[in-house]
N, CA, C and O atoms as a Tripos MOL2 file, in Angstrom:
@<TRIPOS>MOLECULE
protein
  292   291    73     0     0
PROTEIN
NO_CHARGES

@<TRIPOS>ATOM
      1 N           0.8430   -1.1700    0.0000 N.3       1 MET1
      2 CA          0.0000    0.0000    0.0000 C.3       1 MET1
      3 C           0.8850    1.2290    0.0000 C.2       1 MET1
      4 O           1.8630    1.3070    0.7430 O.2       1 MET1
      5 N           0.5420    2.1610   -0.8190 N.am      2 GLU2
      6 CA          1.2650    3.4270   -0.8960 C.3       2 GLU2
      7 C           0.2740    4.5590   -0.6700 C.2       2 GLU2
      8 O          -0.7150    4.6840   -1.3920 O.2       2 GLU2
      9 N           0.5470    5.3840    0.3370 N.am      3 VAL3
     10 CA         -0.3010    6.5430    0.5950 C.3       3 VAL3
     11 C           0.2860    7.7130   -0.1690 C.2       3 VAL3
     12 O           1.4340    8.1000    0.0530 O.2       3 VAL3
     13 N          -0.5010    8.2700   -1.0620 N.am      4 LEU4
     14 CA         -0.0490    9.3690   -1.8950 C.3       4 LEU4
     15 C          -0.3390   10.7020   -1.2140 C.2       4 LEU4
     16 O          -1.1070   10.7560   -0.2540 O.2       4 LEU4
     17 N           0.2610   11.7560   -1.6990 N.am      5 LYS5
     18 CA          0.0830   13.0940   -1.1350 C.3       5 LYS5
     19 C          -1.3960   13.4750   -1.1390 C.2       5 LYS5
     20 O          -2.0640   13.3500   -2.1650 O.2       5 LYS5
     21 N          -1.9160   13.9430    0.0140 N.am      6 PRO6
     22 CA         -3.3270   14.3450    0.0620 C.3       6 PRO6
     23 C          -3.6310   15.4700   -0.9160 C.2       6 PRO6
     24 O          -2.8050   16.3540   -1.1420 O.2       6 PRO6
     25 N          -4.8140   15.4260   -1.4850 N.am      7 LEU7
     26 CA         -5.2860   16.4680   -2.3800 C.3       7 LEU7
     27 C          -6.2250   17.3750   -1.6050 C.2       7 LEU7
     28 O          -7.0330   16.9010   -0.8060 O.2       7 LEU7
     29 N          -6.1220   18.6570   -1.8330 N.am      8 LYS8
     30 CA         -7.0650   19.5920   -1.2220 C.3       8 LYS8
     31 C          -7.9160   20.1500   -2.3450 C.2       8 LYS8
     32 O          -7.4250   20.8390   -3.2390 O.2       8 LYS8
     33 N          -9.1810   19.8440   -2.2820 N.am      9 GLU9
     34 CA        -10.1160   20.2440   -3.3250 C.3       9 GLU9
     35 C         -11.2710   21.0090   -2.7080 C.2       9 GLU9
     36 O         -11.6040   20.8110   -1.5400 O.2       9 GLU9
     37 N         -11.8730   21.8710   -3.4850 N.am     10 GLY10
     38 CA        -13.0840   22.5590   -3.0500 C.3      10 GLY10
     39 C         -14.3010   21.7270   -3.4090 C.2      10 GLY10
     40 O         -14.3830   21.1850   -4.5100 O.2      10 GLY10
     41 N         -15.2350   21.6250   -2.4990 N.am     11 PHE11
     42 CA        -16.4670   20.8920   -2.7330 C.3      11 PHE11
     43 C         -17.6080   21.6790   -2.1230 C.2      11 PHE11
     44 O         -17.7090   21.7950   -0.9020 O.2      11 PHE11
     45 N         -18.4590   22.2130   -2.9640 N.am     12 ARG12
     46 CA        -19.5990   23.0050   -2.5110 C.3      12 ARG12
     47 C         -19.1720   24.1190   -1.5550 C.2      12 ARG12
     48 O         -19.8060   24.3550   -0.5260 O.2      12 ARG12
     49 N         -18.0940   24.7900   -1.9190 N.am     13 GLY13
     50 CA        -17.6250   25.9090   -1.1230 C.3      13 GLY13
     51 C         -16.8280   25.5220    0.1140 C.2      13 GLY13
     52 O         -16.4780   26.3900    0.9140 O.2      13 GLY13
     53 N         -16.5360   24.2420    0.2870 N.am     14 ARG14
     54 CA        -15.7840   23.7740    1.4450 C.3      14 ARG14
     55 C         -14.4560   23.2050    0.9810 C.2      14 ARG14
     56 O         -14.3490   22.6740   -0.1250 O.2      14 ARG14
     57 N         -13.4560   23.3170    1.8220 N.am     15 ASN15
     58 CA        -12.1860   22.6660    1.5340 C.3      15 ASN15
     59 C         -12.2600   21.2330    2.0330 C.2      15 ASN15
     60 O         -12.6190   20.9850    3.1840 O.2      15 ASN15
     61 N         -11.9250   20.3070    1.1740 N.am     16 VAL16
     62 CA        -11.9770   18.8890    1.4950 C.3      16 VAL16
     63 C         -10.6170   18.2860    1.2120 C.2      16 VAL16
     64 O         -10.0420   18.5190    0.1490 O.2      16 VAL16
     65 N         -10.0950   17.5100    2.1560 N.am     17 THR17
     66 CA         -8.8400   16.8130    1.9240 C.3      17 THR17
     67 C          -9.1580   15.3690    1.5510 C.2      17 THR17
     68 O          -9.8830   14.6750    2.2650 O.2      17 THR17
     69 N          -8.6130   14.9340    0.4390 N.am     18 VAL18
     70 CA         -8.8310   13.5780   -0.0430 C.3      18 VAL18
     71 C          -7.5020   12.8350    0.0320 C.2      18 VAL18
     72 O          -6.4960   13.2930   -0.5090 O.2      18 VAL18
     73 N          -7.5050   11.7000    0.6970 N.am     19 GLN19
     74 CA         -6.2910   10.8960    0.7880 C.3      19 GLN19
     75 C          -6.3600    9.7790   -0.2530 C.2      19 GLN19
     76 O          -7.2880    8.9700   -0.2430 O.2      19 GLN19
     77 N          -5.3940    9.7390   -1.1290 N.am     20 LEU20
     78 CA         -5.3330    8.6850   -2.1430 C.3      20 LEU20
     79 C          -4.4210    7.5750   -1.6540 C.2      20 LEU20
     80 O          -3.3100    7.8310   -1.1910 O.2      20 LEU20
     81 N          -4.8950    6.3430   -1.7590 N.am     21 ILE21
     82 CA         -4.1090    5.1810   -1.3550 C.3      21 ILE21
     83 C          -3.9760    4.2810   -2.5700 C.2      21 ILE21
     84 O          -4.9720    3.8850   -3.1750 O.2      21 ILE21
     85 N          -2.7520    3.9650   -2.9180 N.am     22 LYS22
     86 CA         -2.4930    3.1130   -4.0740 C.3      22 LYS22
     87 C          -2.3720    1.6700   -3.5890 C.2      22 LYS22
     88 O          -1.4650    1.3350   -2.8270 O.2      22 LYS22
     89 N          -3.2920    0.8270   -4.0390 N.am     23 ALA23
     90 CA         -3.2900   -0.5880   -3.6690 C.3      23 ALA23
     91 C          -2.6070   -1.3990   -4.7660 C.2      23 ALA23
     92 O          -2.5510   -0.9840   -5.9230 O.2      23 ALA23
     93 N          -2.0940   -2.5490   -4.3830 N.am     24 GLU24
     94 CA         -1.4040   -3.4190   -5.3370 C.3      24 GLU24
     95 C          -2.3690   -4.0730   -6.3260 C.2      24 GLU24
     96 O          -2.0430   -4.2520   -7.4990 O.2      24 GLU24
     97 N          -3.5690   -4.4290   -5.8330 N.am     25 ASN25
     98 CA         -4.5320   -5.1280   -6.6730 C.3      25 ASN25
     99 C          -5.9290   -5.0210   -6.0370 C.2      25 ASN25
    100 O          -6.1060   -4.3530   -5.0180 O.2      25 ASN25
    101 N          -6.9020   -5.6810   -6.6460 N.am     26 TYR26
    102 CA         -8.2870   -5.6060   -6.1630 C.3      26 TYR26
    103 C          -8.4150   -6.1220   -4.7380 C.2      26 TYR26
    104 O          -9.0810   -5.4980   -3.9120 O.2      26 TYR26
    105 N          -7.7910   -7.2470   -4.4420 N.am     27 GLU27
    106 CA         -7.8770   -7.8240   -3.0950 C.3      27 GLU27
    107 C          -7.3000   -6.8790   -2.0550 C.2      27 GLU27
    108 O          -7.8830   -6.6910   -0.9880 O.2      27 GLU27
    109 N          -6.1620   -6.2880   -2.3650 N.am     28 ASP28
    110 CA         -5.5200   -5.3270   -1.4710 C.3      28 ASP28
    111 C          -6.4240   -4.1130   -1.2670 C.2      28 ASP28
    112 O          -6.5870   -3.6370   -0.1440 O.2      28 ASP28
    113 N          -7.0100   -3.6170   -2.3550 N.am     29 MET29
    114 CA         -7.9170   -2.4760   -2.2680 C.3      29 MET29
    115 C          -9.1300   -2.8060   -1.3950 C.2      29 MET29
    116 O          -9.5470   -1.9900   -0.5730 O.2      29 MET29
    117 N          -9.6870   -3.9890   -1.5730 N.am     30 SER30
    118 CA        -10.8510   -4.4020   -0.7930 C.3      30 SER30
    119 C         -10.5160   -4.4880    0.6870 C.2      30 SER30
    120 O         -11.3010   -4.0490    1.5280 O.2      30 SER30
    121 N          -9.3670   -5.0460    1.0090 N.am     31 ARG31
    122 CA         -8.9300   -5.1740    2.3980 C.3      31 ARG31
    123 C          -8.7160   -3.8080    3.0380 C.2      31 ARG31
    124 O          -9.1720   -3.5570    4.1540 O.2      31 ARG31
    125 N          -8.0210   -2.9300    2.3250 N.am     32 ILE32
    126 CA         -7.7330   -1.5900    2.8500 C.3      32 ILE32
    127 C          -9.0280   -0.8200    3.0750 C.2      32 ILE32
    128 O          -9.2040   -0.1940    4.1210 O.2      32 ILE32
    129 N          -9.9290   -0.8600    2.1110 N.am     33 ALA33
    130 CA        -11.2020   -0.1430    2.2410 C.3      33 ALA33
    131 C         -12.0030   -0.6650    3.4300 C.2      33 ALA33
    132 O         -12.5640    0.1180    4.1960 O.2      33 ALA33
    133 N         -12.0570   -1.9840    3.5840 N.am     34 ALA34
    134 CA        -12.7850   -2.5750    4.7190 C.3      34 ALA34
    135 C         -12.1550   -2.1620    6.0420 C.2      34 ALA34
    136 O         -12.8680   -1.8390    6.9930 O.2      34 ALA34
    137 N         -10.8270   -2.1680    6.1150 N.am     35 GLU35
    138 CA        -10.1500   -1.7730    7.3510 C.3      35 GLU35
    139 C         -10.4570   -0.3190    7.7170 C.2      35 GLU35
    140 O         -10.6600   -0.0060    8.8900 O.2      35 GLU35
    141 N         -10.4910    0.5580    6.7310 N.am     36 ILE36
    142 CA        -10.7980    1.9710    6.9820 C.3      36 ILE36
    143 C         -12.2250    2.1140    7.5100 C.2      36 ILE36
    144 O         -12.4580    2.8430    8.4740 O.2      36 ILE36
    145 N         -13.1690    1.4310    6.8900 N.am     37 ILE37
    146 CA        -14.5700    1.5110    7.3140 C.3      37 ILE37
    147 C         -14.7380    0.9210    8.7120 C.2      37 ILE37
    148 O         -15.4120    1.5090    9.5580 O.2      37 ILE37
    149 N         -14.1280   -0.2360    8.9560 N.am     38 ILE38
    150 CA        -14.2400   -0.8940   10.2690 C.3      38 ILE38
    151 C         -13.6550   -0.0090   11.3630 C.2      38 ILE38
    152 O         -14.2410    0.1160   12.4390 O.2      38 ILE38
    153 N         -12.5130    0.6030   11.0990 N.am     39 ARG39
    154 CA        -11.8990    1.5100   12.0750 C.3      39 ARG39
    155 C         -12.8340    2.6650   12.4140 C.2      39 ARG39
    156 O         -12.9800    3.0350   13.5800 O.2      39 ARG39
    157 N         -13.4660    3.2310   11.3880 N.am     40 LYS40
    158 CA        -14.3900    4.3490   11.5980 C.3      40 LYS40
    159 C         -15.6030    3.9080   12.4100 C.2      40 LYS40
    160 O         -16.0140    4.6080   13.3350 O.2      40 LYS40
    161 N         -16.1770    2.7640   12.0760 N.am     41 VAL41
    162 CA        -17.3580    2.2560   12.7840 C.3      41 VAL41
    163 C         -17.0270    2.0030   14.2520 C.2      41 VAL41
    164 O         -17.8250    2.3270   15.1320 O.2      41 VAL41
    165 N         -15.8700    1.4320   14.5180 N.am     42 ARG42
    166 CA        -15.4800    1.1350   15.9070 C.3      42 ARG42
    167 C         -15.1750    2.3860   16.7210 C.2      42 ARG42
    168 O         -15.3550    2.3890   17.9390 O.2      42 ARG42
    169 N         -14.7190    3.4380   16.0710 N.am     43 SER43
    170 CA        -14.2810    4.6360   16.8000 C.3      43 SER43
    171 C         -15.3850    5.6730   17.0000 C.2      43 SER43
    172 O         -15.2010    6.6230   17.7600 O.2      43 SER43
    173 N         -16.5100    5.5100   16.3440 N.am     44 ALA44
    174 CA        -17.5700    6.5190   16.4110 C.3      44 ALA44
    175 C         -18.7920    5.9700   17.1490 C.2      44 ALA44
    176 O         -19.0660    4.7710   17.1240 O.2      44 ALA44
    177 N         -19.5060    6.8640   17.7960 N.am     45 ASN45
    178 CA        -20.7480    6.4620   18.4590 C.3      45 ASN45
    179 C         -21.8370    6.1450   17.4470 C.2      45 ASN45
    180 O         -22.6530    5.2440   17.6420 O.2      45 ASN45
    181 N         -21.8270    6.9020   16.3710 N.am     46 ARG46
    182 CA        -22.8470    6.7300   15.3380 C.3      46 ARG46
    183 C         -22.2260    7.0090   13.9730 C.2      46 ARG46
    184 O         -21.5500    8.0200   13.7840 O.2      46 ARG46
    185 N         -22.4600    6.1150   13.0370 N.am     47 VAL47
    186 CA        -21.9090    6.2690   11.6910 C.3      47 VAL47
    187 C         -23.0280    6.0190   10.6870 C.2      47 VAL47
    188 O         -23.7940    5.0640   10.8210 O.2      47 VAL47
    189 N         -23.1150    6.8750    9.6940 N.am     48 THR48
    190 CA        -24.0420    6.6700    8.5870 C.3      48 THR48
    191 C         -23.2110    6.3590    7.3510 C.2      48 THR48
    192 O         -22.3570    7.1500    6.9510 O.2      48 THR48
    193 N         -23.4660    5.2080    6.7530 N.am     49 LEU49
    194 CA        -22.7280    4.7970    5.5660 C.3      49 LEU49
    195 C         -23.6260    4.9120    4.3400 C.2      49 LEU49
    196 O         -24.7890    4.5080    4.3670 O.2      49 LEU49
    197 N         -23.0840    5.4550    3.2870 N.am     50 GLY50
    198 CA        -23.7410    5.4460    1.9880 C.3      50 GLY50
    199 C         -22.9980    4.4380    1.1340 C.2      50 GLY50
    200 O         -21.8820    4.7080    0.6910 O.2      50 GLY50
    201 N         -23.5910    3.2930    0.8970 N.am     51 LEU51
    202 CA        -22.8920    2.2070    0.2210 C.3      51 LEU51
    203 C         -23.2360    2.1560   -1.2610 C.2      51 LEU51
    204 O         -24.3950    2.2840   -1.6560 O.2      51 LEU51
    205 N         -22.2080    1.9670   -2.0640 N.am     52 ALA52
    206 CA        -22.3700    1.8740   -3.5130 C.3      52 ALA52
    207 C         -22.8940    0.4910   -3.8990 C.2      52 ALA52
    208 O         -22.7490   -0.4790   -3.1550 O.2      52 ALA52
    209 N         -23.4990    0.4280   -5.0660 N.am     53 THR53
    210 CA        -23.9760   -0.8470   -5.5890 C.3      53 THR53
    211 C         -23.0630   -1.2980   -6.7170 C.2      53 THR53
    212 O         -22.1500   -0.5760   -7.1150 O.2      53 THR53
    213 N         -23.3120   -2.4790   -7.2200 N.am     54 GLY54
    214 CA        -22.5080   -2.9960   -8.3210 C.3      54 GLY54
    215 C         -21.4410   -3.9580   -7.8210 C.2      54 GLY54
    216 O         -21.3870   -4.2830   -6.6350 O.2      54 GLY54
    217 N         -20.6040   -4.4030   -8.7300 N.am     55 GLY55
    218 CA        -19.6140   -5.4220   -8.4080 C.3      55 GLY55
    219 C         -18.3160   -4.9130   -7.8150 C.2      55 GLY55
    220 O         -17.6100   -5.6670   -7.1470 O.2      55 GLY55
    221 N         -17.9840   -3.6510   -8.0430 N.am     56 THR56
    222 CA        -16.6900   -3.1420   -7.5970 C.3      56 THR56
    223 C         -16.4780   -3.2570   -6.0940 C.2      56 THR56
    224 O         -15.4140   -3.7170   -5.6790 O.2      56 THR56
    225 N         -17.4370   -2.8630   -5.2560 N.am     57 PRO57
    226 CA        -17.1890   -2.9310   -3.8150 C.3      57 PRO57
    227 C         -17.4530   -4.3000   -3.1840 C.2      57 PRO57
    228 O         -17.3910   -4.4260   -1.9610 O.2      57 PRO57
    229 N         -17.7380   -5.3020   -3.9660 N.am     58 LYS58
    230 CA        -18.1220   -6.6130   -3.4260 C.3      58 LYS58
    231 C         -17.0830   -7.1770   -2.4560 C.2      58 LYS58
    232 O         -17.4470   -7.6890   -1.3980 O.2      58 LYS58
    233 N         -15.8060   -7.0930   -2.7970 N.am     59 GLY59
    234 CA        -14.7590   -7.6190   -1.9140 C.3      59 GLY59
    235 C         -14.7290   -6.8970   -0.5830 C.2      59 GLY59
    236 O         -14.5210   -7.5180    0.4600 O.2      59 GLY59
    237 N         -14.9360   -5.5910   -0.6100 N.am     60 THR60
    238 CA        -14.9840   -4.8060    0.6250 C.3      60 THR60
    239 C         -16.1770   -5.2370    1.4640 C.2      60 THR60
    240 O         -16.0400   -5.4510    2.6680 O.2      60 THR60
    241 N         -17.3350   -5.3670    0.8500 N.am     61 TYR61
    242 CA        -18.5400   -5.7380    1.5850 C.3      61 TYR61
    243 C         -18.4220   -7.1420    2.1770 C.2      61 TYR61
    244 O         -18.9010   -7.3850    3.2850 O.2      61 TYR61
    245 N         -17.7970   -8.0590    1.4600 N.am     62 GLU62
    246 CA        -17.5860   -9.4120    1.9940 C.3      62 GLU62
    247 C         -16.7490   -9.3550    3.2700 C.2      62 GLU62
    248 O         -17.0260  -10.0760    4.2290 O.2      62 GLU62
    249 N         -15.7330   -8.5050    3.2810 N.am     63 ARG63
    250 CA        -14.8890   -8.3560    4.4710 C.3      63 ARG63
    251 C         -15.6550   -7.6920    5.6120 C.2      63 ARG63
    252 O         -15.4640   -8.0530    6.7730 O.2      63 ARG63
    253 N         -16.5190   -6.7270    5.2980 N.am     64 LEU64
    254 CA        -17.3330   -6.0900    6.3340 C.3      64 LEU64
    255 C         -18.2930   -7.0960    6.9690 C.2      64 LEU64
    256 O         -18.4630   -7.1080    8.1880 O.2      64 LEU64
    257 N         -18.9130   -7.9310    6.1560 N.am     65 VAL65
    258 CA        -19.8250   -8.9580    6.6690 C.3      65 VAL65
    259 C         -19.0570   -9.9470    7.5440 C.2      65 VAL65
    260 O         -19.5240  -10.3080    8.6250 O.2      65 VAL65
    261 N         -17.8900  -10.3850    7.0880 N.am     66 ALA66
    262 CA        -17.0860  -11.3310    7.8710 C.3      66 ALA66
    263 C         -16.6830  -10.7290    9.2120 C.2      66 ALA66
    264 O         -16.7280  -11.4070   10.2390 O.2      66 ALA66
    265 N         -16.2880   -9.4530    9.2050 N.am     67 ASP67
    266 CA        -15.9140   -8.8110   10.4530 C.3      67 ASP67
    267 C         -17.1170   -8.6850   11.3850 C.2      67 ASP67
    268 O         -16.9870   -8.8770   12.5940 O.2      67 ASP67
    269 N         -18.2700   -8.3680   10.8360 N.am     68 HIS68
    270 CA        -19.4800   -8.2650   11.6460 C.3      68 HIS68
    271 C         -19.8080   -9.6140   12.2880 C.2      68 HIS68
    272 O         -20.1450   -9.6800   13.4700 O.2      68 HIS68
    273 N         -19.7100  -10.6580   11.5210 N.am     69 ARG69
    274 CA        -20.0110  -12.0000   12.0540 C.3      69 ARG69
    275 C         -19.0170  -12.4160   13.1320 C.2      69 ARG69
    276 O         -19.3880  -13.0420   14.1240 O.2      69 ARG69
    277 N         -17.7580  -12.0650   12.9280 N.am     70 GLN70
    278 CA        -16.7120  -12.4750   13.8670 C.3      70 GLN70
    279 C         -16.6220  -11.5600   15.0790 C.2      70 GLN70
    280 O         -16.4180  -12.0300   16.1980 O.2      70 GLN70
    281 N         -16.7740  -10.2430   14.8620 N.am     71 ASN71
    282 CA        -16.5210   -9.2700   15.9320 C.3      71 ASN71
    283 C         -17.7260   -8.4210   16.3150 C.2      71 ASN71
    284 O         -17.6590   -7.6530   17.2740 O.2      71 ASN71
    285 N         -18.8230   -8.5480   15.5820 N.am     72 GLY72
    286 CA        -20.0120   -7.7590   15.8800 C.3      72 GLY72
    287 C         -19.9080   -6.3020   15.4880 C.2      72 GLY72
    288 O         -20.7000   -5.4780   15.9450 O.2      72 GLY72
    289 N         -18.9330   -5.9690   14.6400 N.am     73 THR73
    290 CA        -18.7500   -4.5820   14.2190 C.3      73 THR73
    291 C         -19.8860   -4.1500   13.3260 C.2      73 THR73
    292 O         -19.9100   -3.0080   12.8670 O.2      73 THR73
@<TRIPOS>BOND
     1     1     2 1
     2     2     3 1
     3     3     4 2
     4     3     5 am
     5     5     6 1
     6     6     7 1
     7     7     8 2
     8     7     9 am
     9     9    10 1
    10    10    11 1
    11    11    12 2
    12    11    13 am
    13    13    14 1
    14    14    15 1
    15    15    16 2
    16    15    17 am
    17    17    18 1
    18    18    19 1
    19    19    20 2
    20    19    21 am
    21    21    22 1
    22    22    23 1
    23    23    24 2
    24    23    25 am
    25    25    26 1
    26    26    27 1
    27    27    28 2
    28    27    29 am
    29    29    30 1
    30    30    31 1
    31    31    32 2
    32    31    33 am
    33    33    34 1
    34    34    35 1
    35    35    36 2
    36    35    37 am
    37    37    38 1
    38    38    39 1
    39    39    40 2
    40    39    41 am
    41    41    42 1
    42    42    43 1
    43    43    44 2
    44    43    45 am
    45    45    46 1
    46    46    47 1
    47    47    48 2
    48    47    49 am
    49    49    50 1
    50    50    51 1
    51    51    52 2
    52    51    53 am
    53    53    54 1
    54    54    55 1
    55    55    56 2
    56    55    57 am
    57    57    58 1
    58    58    59 1
    59    59    60 2
    60    59    61 am
    61    61    62 1
    62    62    63 1
    63    63    64 2
    64    63    65 am
    65    65    66 1
    66    66    67 1
    67    67    68 2
    68    67    69 am
    69    69    70 1
    70    70    71 1
    71    71    72 2
    72    71    73 am
    73    73    74 1
    74    74    75 1
    75    75    76 2
    76    75    77 am
    77    77    78 1
    78    78    79 1
    79    79    80 2
    80    79    81 am
    81    81    82 1
    82    82    83 1
    83    83    84 2
    84    83    85 am
    85    85    86 1
    86    86    87 1
    87    87    88 2
    88    87    89 am
    89    89    90 1
    90    90    91 1
    91    91    92 2
    92    91    93 am
    93    93    94 1
    94    94    95 1
    95    95    96 2
    96    95    97 am
    97    97    98 1
    98    98    99 1
    99    99   100 2
   100    99   101 am
   101   101   102 1
   102   102   103 1
   103   103   104 2
   104   103   105 am
   105   105   106 1
   106   106   107 1
   107   107   108 2
   108   107   109 am
   109   109   110 1
   110   110   111 1
   111   111   112 2
   112   111   113 am
   113   113   114 1
   114   114   115 1
   115   115   116 2
   116   115   117 am
   117   117   118 1
   118   118   119 1
   119   119   120 2
   120   119   121 am
   121   121   122 1
   122   122   123 1
   123   123   124 2
   124   123   125 am
   125   125   126 1
   126   126   127 1
   127   127   128 2
   128   127   129 am
   129   129   130 1
   130   130   131 1
   131   131   132 2
   132   131   133 am
   133   133   134 1
   134   134   135 1
   135   135   136 2
   136   135   137 am
   137   137   138 1
   138   138   139 1
   139   139   140 2
   140   139   141 am
   141   141   142 1
   142   142   143 1
   143   143   144 2
   144   143   145 am
   145   145   146 1
   146   146   147 1
   147   147   148 2
   148   147   149 am
   149   149   150 1
   150   150   151 1
   151   151   152 2
   152   151   153 am
   153   153   154 1
   154   154   155 1
   155   155   156 2
   156   155   157 am
   157   157   158 1
   158   158   159 1
   159   159   160 2
   160   159   161 am
   161   161   162 1
   162   162   163 1
   163   163   164 2
   164   163   165 am
   165   165   166 1
   166   166   167 1
   167   167   168 2
   168   167   169 am
   169   169   170 1
   170   170   171 1
   171   171   172 2
   172   171   173 am
   173   173   174 1
   174   174   175 1
   175   175   176 2
   176   175   177 am
   177   177   178 1
   178   178   179 1
   179   179   180 2
   180   179   181 am
   181   181   182 1
   182   182   183 1
   183   183   184 2
   184   183   185 am
   185   185   186 1
   186   186   187 1
   187   187   188 2
   188   187   189 am
   189   189   190 1
   190   190   191 1
   191   191   192 2
   192   191   193 am
   193   193   194 1
   194   194   195 1
   195   195   196 2
   196   195   197 am
   197   197   198 1
   198   198   199 1
   199   199   200 2
   200   199   201 am
   201   201   202 1
   202   202   203 1
   203   203   204 2
   204   203   205 am
   205   205   206 1
   206   206   207 1
   207   207   208 2
   208   207   209 am
   209   209   210 1
   210   210   211 1
   211   211   212 2
   212   211   213 am
   213   213   214 1
   214   214   215 1
   215   215   216 2
   216   215   217 am
   217   217   218 1
   218   218   219 1
   219   219   220 2
   220   219   221 am
   221   221   222 1
   222   222   223 1
   223   223   224 2
   224   223   225 am
   225   225   226 1
   226   226   227 1
   227   227   228 2
   228   227   229 am
   229   229   230 1
   230   230   231 1
   231   231   232 2
   232   231   233 am
   233   233   234 1
   234   234   235 1
   235   235   236 2
   236   235   237 am
   237   237   238 1
   238   238   239 1
   239   239   240 2
   240   239   241 am
   241   241   242 1
   242   242   243 1
   243   243   244 2
   244   243   245 am
   245   245   246 1
   246   246   247 1
   247   247   248 2
   248   247   249 am
   249   249   250 1
   250   250   251 1
   251   251   252 2
   252   251   253 am
   253   253   254 1
   254   254   255 1
   255   255   256 2
   256   255   257 am
   257   257   258 1
   258   258   259 1
   259   259   260 2
   260   259   261 am
   261   261   262 1
   262   262   263 1
   263   263   264 2
   264   263   265 am
   265   265   266 1
   266   266   267 1
   267   267   268 2
   268   267   269 am
   269   269   270 1
   270   270   271 1
   271   271   272 2
   272   271   273 am
   273   273   274 1
   274   274   275 1
   275   275   276 2
   276   275   277 am
   277   277   278 1
   278   278   279 1
   279   279   280 2
   280   279   281 am
   281   281   282 1
   282   282   283 1
   283   283   284 2
   284   283   285 am
   285   285   286 1
   286   286   287 1
   287   287   288 2
   288   287   289 am
   289   289   290 1
   290   290   291 1
   291   291   292 2
@<TRIPOS>SUBSTRUCTURE
     1 MET1         2 RESIDUE 1 A MET
     2 GLU2         6 RESIDUE 1 A GLU
     3 VAL3        10 RESIDUE 1 A VAL
     4 LEU4        14 RESIDUE 1 A LEU
     5 LYS5        18 RESIDUE 1 A LYS
     6 PRO6        22 RESIDUE 1 A PRO
     7 LEU7        26 RESIDUE 1 A LEU
     8 LYS8        30 RESIDUE 1 A LYS
     9 GLU9        34 RESIDUE 1 A GLU
    10 GLY10       38 RESIDUE 1 A GLY
    11 PHE11       42 RESIDUE 1 A PHE
    12 ARG12       46 RESIDUE 1 A ARG
    13 GLY13       50 RESIDUE 1 A GLY
    14 ARG14       54 RESIDUE 1 A ARG
    15 ASN15       58 RESIDUE 1 A ASN
    16 VAL16       62 RESIDUE 1 A VAL
    17 THR17       66 RESIDUE 1 A THR
    18 VAL18       70 RESIDUE 1 A VAL
    19 GLN19       74 RESIDUE 1 A GLN
    20 LEU20       78 RESIDUE 1 A LEU
    21 ILE21       82 RESIDUE 1 A ILE
    22 LYS22       86 RESIDUE 1 A LYS
    23 ALA23       90 RESIDUE 1 A ALA
    24 GLU24       94 RESIDUE 1 A GLU
    25 ASN25       98 RESIDUE 1 A ASN
    26 TYR26      102 RESIDUE 1 A TYR
    27 GLU27      106 RESIDUE 1 A GLU
    28 ASP28      110 RESIDUE 1 A ASP
    29 MET29      114 RESIDUE 1 A MET
    30 SER30      118 RESIDUE 1 A SER
    31 ARG31      122 RESIDUE 1 A ARG
    32 ILE32      126 RESIDUE 1 A ILE
    33 ALA33      130 RESIDUE 1 A ALA
    34 ALA34      134 RESIDUE 1 A ALA
    35 GLU35      138 RESIDUE 1 A GLU
    36 ILE36      142 RESIDUE 1 A ILE
    37 ILE37      146 RESIDUE 1 A ILE
    38 ILE38      150 RESIDUE 1 A ILE
    39 ARG39      154 RESIDUE 1 A ARG
    40 LYS40      158 RESIDUE 1 A LYS
    41 VAL41      162 RESIDUE 1 A VAL
    42 ARG42      166 RESIDUE 1 A ARG
    43 SER43      170 RESIDUE 1 A SER
    44 ALA44      174 RESIDUE 1 A ALA
    45 ASN45      178 RESIDUE 1 A ASN
    46 ARG46      182 RESIDUE 1 A ARG
    47 VAL47      186 RESIDUE 1 A VAL
    48 THR48      190 RESIDUE 1 A THR
    49 LEU49      194 RESIDUE 1 A LEU
    50 GLY50      198 RESIDUE 1 A GLY
    51 LEU51      202 RESIDUE 1 A LEU
    52 ALA52      206 RESIDUE 1 A ALA
    53 THR53      210 RESIDUE 1 A THR
    54 GLY54      214 RESIDUE 1 A GLY
    55 GLY55      218 RESIDUE 1 A GLY
    56 THR56      222 RESIDUE 1 A THR
    57 PRO57      226 RESIDUE 1 A PRO
    58 LYS58      230 RESIDUE 1 A LYS
    59 GLY59      234 RESIDUE 1 A GLY
    60 THR60      238 RESIDUE 1 A THR
    61 TYR61      242 RESIDUE 1 A TYR
    62 GLU62      246 RESIDUE 1 A GLU
    63 ARG63      250 RESIDUE 1 A ARG
    64 LEU64      254 RESIDUE 1 A LEU
    65 VAL65      258 RESIDUE 1 A VAL
    66 ALA66      262 RESIDUE 1 A ALA
    67 ASP67      266 RESIDUE 1 A ASP
    68 HIS68      270 RESIDUE 1 A HIS
    69 ARG69      274 RESIDUE 1 A ARG
    70 GLN70      278 RESIDUE 1 A GLN
    71 ASN71      282 RESIDUE 1 A ASN
    72 GLY72      286 RESIDUE 1 A GLY
    73 THR73      290 RESIDUE 1 A THR
């Protein structure tokens, strides 16, 4: 995993920092994305997720389901 220089972009009049992470492959990307989401869910009292549809996030969602079953996250 390679963390690239954060981008600062304007979004609806707000400054937003976007962190780009370069993954080696689809499996690596799915694992990293799931870890980021799981960390956020565990650290916050309340989290609202907007989840995408289609095949691209399937690996991430499989990891989220597995973590929920194993750890209750």
